[in-house]
N, C-alpha and C positions, 0 to 999 in steps of 0.2 A: 504494500500500500504506500501511497505518497506520504512522505514525512513532512510535516508542516512546521513552520516557525524555527528553522534551523539557523542559529547565529552564524554569520559569515565573519570570521575573524582570522587573523594571520598569526600563526605560531610557528615555532621551530619544529623540525622533525626530531623527535626524541627516539633513542634506541635503548631498549632494555633487553638485550639479547640474553637468552638463557633464563629469563625470569620464570618461564614455565606456566604462567597463568593466562587464561583466556579473558579477553576483554570484549564485551558485547558492543554493538554499534552505538547503542544509545548512551554509552559511557564515554565515547570518544568525541571530542569537539570537532565540529565542522569548520574547515578552514578554506580560505580562498587561495592561499599561496603556499608552496613548498620550496624549501631550499636544500641543497645537498648537505651543507653543514651550517650550523648556527641558524640564524633567523633570516627569512627573506627581508630584503631592504625596505620594501614598500609596505606601508600600513594598509589596513583593510579598507580605508576610505580614500585610497589614492584615485585620482580622476584620469590620469594618463601617465605614461612612462615619462620620467623627468627630462629626457633629452629631446622629446618631440616638440613640434610646434602645433599645439592643439587648434590653432586658428589657421592652419595651412589651407590654402585654396584648393578646390577640387576642379581640375581641368587638365587639358592637354594630353600629350602622349610621349612615350619614351621608346625609341627604337634602338635595339642592341643587335649585335651579331651573334651568330652561332655557326660553328664550323662543321661541315660535312652534310648530313642529311638526316631525315627522320621518317619513320613509317608507322608510328604508333602514338596514340594519345593516352596510353595506359602506362604510367611510370613505375608500376608496382610489380611487374612480372619479369620472368627471365627472358622471354622471347621478344623480338622487336627492338627497334631503336627509338626510344621515346623523345618527343619534342622537348625543348627547353621550357621551363616556367610552369610546368603542369601542377606543381604543388599549390599554386596560387588559387586553384579552384576548390581546394579542400580546407575545411576547418579541422583543427585537432581539439582534443579535450581541454588542453591547457596551452598557454603561449609562453615562450621563453622571453625573459628580459635581457636583451643584449648588453645591458649595462651592469650585469651581475655575472659572476663566474658560472653559476648554474642555479637559477631560480625559475619556477614556473608559476603562472597565475591563470585563473579561470578564464576559459573561452567558451567552448560548448558546455563545459562543466562549471556551474556556478558555486559548487561546494564540494569539498573532498574530506573524507575521513580516513585516517591511516592508523591501523592497529599499532599500539606502542611496541608490541613484539614483532612487528613488521611481517605478519603472516597474512594479512589481507588489507584491501583498501576499497572504498566505495566512492563513486562519483555521482553527484546529483546533477542531472542535466538541466540546462536553462530551458524552461517550457516555451520560451519564445523562439528557440532555435529552429530554423527552417532550411530545407534544401531549396535549390533555385526553382523547383517546380511548385513550391508552396507547401509541400508535405513536411510534417514535423519530424525533427530528429529525435529518435527514441532510443531507449536502452537496447531494444532489439537490433537497431543499426550498429550500436557499439559492439555488441557480442558478435554479430555477423562479421563486422570489419576485422575484429581481432582474429577470429578463426580463419577467415578467408586469406588474410595476409600471411598468417603463420603457416597455413597448410598449402597455399597455392602461389604465394608471392615469392619474391627473391629470397635467397637463403639468409639474407640479412635479418629478416623479420623473425625467423626461427631462432637465430642466435640471440637477437635482441631481447626476445620475450621467453627465453628458454626456461626461466624460473617461475613462470606463471602456470599454475596447475589447473586453474579453472576460471571461467568467465561466465557469469550468470546474471540474468535480468531479475531484479527484485520487484520492480514495477515499471510503468512506462518511462519514468524519469530517473530511475536509479539502477546502477549496474555495480556488481561486486566482483573483484578479482581476488583470487587466493594464490598464495605464493609458497614455494618450497621452503623448507626450514632454513637453508643456507643461501638465501637469495642475496642479491647485491644491494648496496645502499641506494644506488641510483634507480633501482627498478620502479619505484613509485613515480619518479619524475619522468622516466622515459615512457611509461604508460601514458603520461599526459601528452606525449608527442604523437600518440596514435591518430592517424588520419581516419576520419569517419566517412564511410561510403554508404550510399543508400541501398538498403536491402531490396526495396521494391524495384529499383532500376536494374539490379544485377541478377535477380533470382532466375530470370529466363535467358540470361546471356552466358556466353563462355568467357569466363574471366581470364583464362590463361592464353587466349588467342589475341594477338595484336589487333587493334582497331584504330580507325581514324575518325570515329564518331566524336562529336562534342559531348564528352561524358558529363554526368551530373554530379555536382558537389553542393556544398553549403557555404563556400568561402567568399572572400571579397571580390573575386573575379570569376567570370565564366568565359568559356571558349567562344569567340565570336566568328573566327574564320580560320579554316585550315587549308593551306595550299601544300599538298604533300611534298616533302623534301625541300620546299622553298621558303615557306613563311607560316608562322602561326601568330594569331592576334587574340589577345584577351581584352575584354571590356569590363570596366568596373560595374559591379552590380549596384545600381542606384538605390534599390530598396533592400540592400543587404541587412539581414536581421541583426547582425552584431556590430554595426558601424559605430554605435555610441557606447560600447563597452570600454572600460578603462584601458584594456590592452590594445584597443583599436583606435581610440581617439587620437587624431593627428597623424594617422597612418592610412595607407591605401588611398593616396590623394590623386594619383594620375589616372585619367580616364581610360587610356588605351596603352597596353604593354605589347610591344611588337618584337618578335625575334625573326630577323632575316638571316637566311642560311647562305654561306659562302663556301667555296671549295677549299680555300686555305686562308691563313692569316694575312698574307700579303694583299690579297684582293679585298679582304675586310678592312684593312687599314686604309687602302685607297678610297673605299666607300665612305669611311668616316671622314677623311679629308675633304671629300666632295660634298659632305653634308647629308649623305643618305643615312647615316647612323648618328645617333645623339650621344652615344657613350661607348667606350671600349675599356675593358679590363686588359691592360697590357702586360704580357708575360715576358717579353723580350727586352733585355737590358739595352741591346743595340738600338732597337726601335725607340725606346724611351729616351735614349741619349741623342739620337740623330734624326729620327723619321718625322717628328712633329714640328720641325722648324719650317713652318709654312706661314703664309701671310695672316691667316685667321688667328694663329696663336700670337703673333706679334701685335696684331690689332686688338687683342683682348677678347676676341669672340670665342676662343677655345682656352680651356684651363687644363692644367695637369696637377692632379692631386696624388699625394702619397699619404695614405691613411694608416697610422700605426696599427699593428696586429697584436691584440692582447692575448691571443691563443698560442700554445706551443707551435713551433714551426712544423712539427711532424717530420716525416721522412719522404723525400722524393729521391729516387734512386734508379739505377739499372738493376732490374730484378732478374735473378737467375732462377730458372725453372728446375727445381730439384727432381721433377718427374723425368728429367733427362739424365741418363747415366753420367754424362760428362761433368756434371756439377756435383756429384755425390761426395767427392773427396774434398774435405775442408781445405787442404793445401792448394788445390786448384782454385777454389773460390778466393782464398787469400791472395794468390798470385794475380788473379784478375783485378782485384782491388788495387794492387800496387801499380797497375798500368794506367790508372786514371790520374791525369795531370791537371788538377784543379788550378794551381797557381798560373799555369800557362793560359788556361781558359779565361780566368778572371782578368788577367792583364791584357789579353789580346782580343777577346770577344765580348767581355761583360763590362768593360770600362770600370773595373774595380768595384762593381755594384754589390757583389754577393759575398756571403761567408760560406765556408765549407760546412756542410752538415756532418755531424758525427753521430748524433743520438737519434733514436726513434722518438724521443720526447724532447727534441732540441728546443732551446730557449725556455726552459722551465726547470723547476726544482725536481722534477721527476727524472731528469737525465742523470745517468750514472757518470761518476767522475773518478779518475785515478784508480786506486786500489779499492776493493770493496770495504764498506763501512762495517762496523760491528753488527748493526741491524740487518744489513744485507747478508752477511755471513751466516747469521742465525737462520735466515730463510734458505740459503743455498747449501749449507753444510749437509743436510740429509741426502743431497743429490751428488755429493762429491765424486762418487765412483762413476757417475753418468755424464760428468762435465769435464772439459779439458783442465788439466792441473794448473795451467798458467792463468786461468780465470781467477783462481784464488791467490796466486802469488805475484802477478804482474799488474802494472797499471794497464788501463784500456789501450787498445791500438788507437792512435790519434794521427793527426796530420803528419805526413812523411816529409822529408827534406824536399826543397824546391827542385833540386836537380833530379831529373827523371832517371838518369843512367844507373845510379846505385839501386834505385827501386826495381828497375827492370832486371838487374843482375840478381837481386834477391828473389824476384818472381821466377826467374829461370831455375834457381836452386830449388825452390818449392816444387816446381813442376817436375824436376828430375826426381825428387823424393816421392812424388806421386805416381811415378812410373812412366814419365814421358822423356823424350830426348829430341833434339833438333837434328833433322837429317835434310841436307840440301835446302836449308832455310825454312823447313816446315816441321812443326811440332807433331811428333808421332808417338802413339801409345806403344811402348815396347812389347807389351803382351799380345795385343791384337794386330799391331802393324797399321792401325787406322790413323789418319791424320785428325788433328783436333780442328774442327770447323765450328763456326758460330755465326748465327744470324740475329741481328737486332731488328725487331719489328717496330715500325712507326706508322702513325696515320697522319702526322703533321710534318710537311716538308721543312717547315721552319726549324725543326730540331736537327735536321741532317747535318748542318755545319757544326753543331755541338758534338755530335757523335763521331764525326770524321777523325778528330785527333785521337780518340780512344781506339778507333780501328787501326790507325797508323801505329800506335804503341803495341797493340796486339800483334801486328805483323812483325814488329821488331823482336818479339819473342817466339815467332814461328806460328802464331795462330792465324789461320785463314778465316777472315770474318767479312761480313757484308751487311749492308743496310737494306731492309725490305720495307718500302713504303706502300701501303694499301689504303683503300678508302675506309671511311669510318665504319660502315656496315660490315665489311669483311674483317676489319680489325676486331670489332666486338664479337663477331662469330668465332674468331680464332681464340679470343680471350675466354669465351664461354667454355670452349673445349680444352683450354690450356695448351693450345697448339702454337708454342713459341719456344725459342731458346732463351731470349732475353728481351725485355721490354723496358720502357721508361714508365715506372709505376709510382704510385704515391700511397702513403698510409697516413692520412690526416689525423690529427689528434686535437682533443679539446683539453681544457684545464681540468676536466674531471672524466678521464677515460673510464670505461666500464664495459658493459655487455658486448659492445661492438668488437672488443678485443678478441672474443671467441672466433669471429669470422676472419679476422686478420691472421691468426697464428695457430689455431688448434687443429688437431687431427681430424675432428668430426667434419671439418669444412674443406679438407685438402682435395677431395675428389668431387665436391658438389659443383656442378656447372654454375658459372657466374658468381661464385663466392669470391670474397676478397682475400682469401688465402692464396695469393698469386704465386708465392714461393713454392707451395706444396709441402709445407711443414707437417711432419708427423713425429713429434717429439714429446714423450710423456712428461719430461721436466717442464717444458714450455707450457703444456696443457695445465699442469698443476700451478705454475706461477701465475698464469692467466686467471685461474680460479681464485687464487689468493688476492690478486689485484681487484677483481670484481667484488669480492666479499669484504674488502677492507672497511673497517667500521670508523676509522678516524682518518684525518688528513695525513697524519704522520705514517699510518699503516699503508695508505694508498701510495704515498711518495716512495716508501721503502720497497713495496712490491713492484712498482713501476721501474725503479732503479735496478732491482734484481733481474726483472724481465729484460730490460734494456741491455744489461751486461751480457746475459746469455745470448741474446740475439746478435749482439755486436761481435762476440767471440766466434759465432758461427759463420761470419762473413757471407751471409746469404744474399746480400745486395751490395752494390757499389754506391755508397752515398754520394749525392750530388752537391747541391748548394741551396741556400735559402736567402730570402729577404724578409726582414721583420716588418713588412708593410705591404699594402695593396696599392698598386698603381692604377689610377683611373684617369683617362682622358675624356673630356666631355665638352660639348658645346655649351656655352655659359647661359643656359636658360632655366636652370634648376636651383631651387633652394634645398638646403640639406642641414642636418644637425651639426652644430659647431659648439663644443667639440663633439666628435663622433662618439657613439657608445664605446665603452672600454674594451669589450670582448668580441664584438661582431659588428660588421657593417650592416646597417638596416636600410636597404634601399626602399623599403615600404614607407619609411619616414620622409622620403624626398617629396618634393612638390615642384610644379611648374611655376616659376616667377614671371607673372604676366608681362611686365615691361621689358625684362631682359629677353624673354621668349620672342616678343614682337620684334625687337632689334635684330636678334639672330636670324629669325625667319625672313625678315626683310632682306638681310644680306644674302642668305642662302638661295631664296626662291623668289624674291621680289613680292613676297606675300606677308600679310600680318596674321596669318592663321597660326594659332597656338597649338 
């Protein structure tokens, strides 16, 4: 039955692990906000996120680029290439505040109850919540969405919600989730991120098959136009049910969001300079330094922003596929690492813009440093006989000398120890007589110039390697089947890593198509360390578990770490307002708006039109 008169207050999530007593729902306070640690920053009567402009005008459009193509409007499934921006059409149970490390506030859910023993939680849905066709969002839709995504969605969802043991409807507006005894501290918050799909829309459709239909959601935007492989357009829902909620006020201000597709980054950059795109996220240091020197920038019509990144840098790297025999020997993997010449790249290609990435949790307290701390050793000691001895006795492998020649000599020594020798300039396996060959798979030609120096260094130690560039669809298909030697992959991290780490590193996801265990790791020590990280009950425990996991991953030499920039580069035509300063932990484009006077001036210059 519907519970009436529940107080909406904000409290800290408390943990009483092992207390052993059951607490009934009527004894647990209903809250509006949850935080990973301590209390949420915003009080129960907050009217909007502090960084937004609550009076931002609603108008205009924003056109961005997307690279490649798309053939699906369903972003949740394994098959198909989904269009950009599709999450805009769906509401979640709660909304993240980008100005806090990890706090969630009510969106579809107007109230939450969390068991002090963390064995269950309940969401009270806002009775005003509606899908775009006018039908009410109910507890049945929540249970349906959870089961559908877990059972038929991408492997990510099964990993993310692995500790949820049941989902049940209590009444039209209330849903209850129950958890396994050793669930993660973040589980209640990530359940708040669950996108809610309409059961009545999907019950007679095949969810697992890609579609280009304009799918139904309850969010601030709907799909307005689909041009397969070329463009997708979203329009702001004028009668959006949640537009006046505190988490939405001052956000979702732009009437039309447009993604135009281009074959590669070079063409997209020229489209931006011609005024056909309003904004670009620039990933190339060379472009950032040289390619935007055109009249519109000098005249003040174009701006270049570098917005500091409050999250860990994560790991971008050349990823080796352990499913291939050639990478199974750790000495081979270490040798390949030694061939990467970051100092040369940074000086000659990157204009000194980047720093070398060392850690999987770079730019955070979770990164392992030097020799293991006492707390790390306490976690790692039970696995001593399954880990390399130098992990316990030596400092971590760090940046090598700038001179590449001693590194390549060391690499050749490691390869000889691994059973290889150079014959007539080619690295040969002494046992099989087969040459060591390697293919690096790419979908973006812009990255080719960055890979070429690594290819040359591989050749200097006898490895015959090549670059293979394919279109985005073929690239994704090969990734789904793990059909590659080496790719440029990334493992993004937040300030509060949790359940997603299962999909990155654990054995259960090594052979699941389209999982993010790109490496193919099947290591019981790593599996257990991931479990300890997920179930950490304090910030200190989380940091220690992350450091131990980081240390084991780094001594495995599973990837060749690349580089990072602790900021996001955005080039834009100057017709938008945006929060200043930006939120501390994530960029929130939903809080941007069209500034009418500046938009008129830019549009007049671009098109001879005053259209905003």
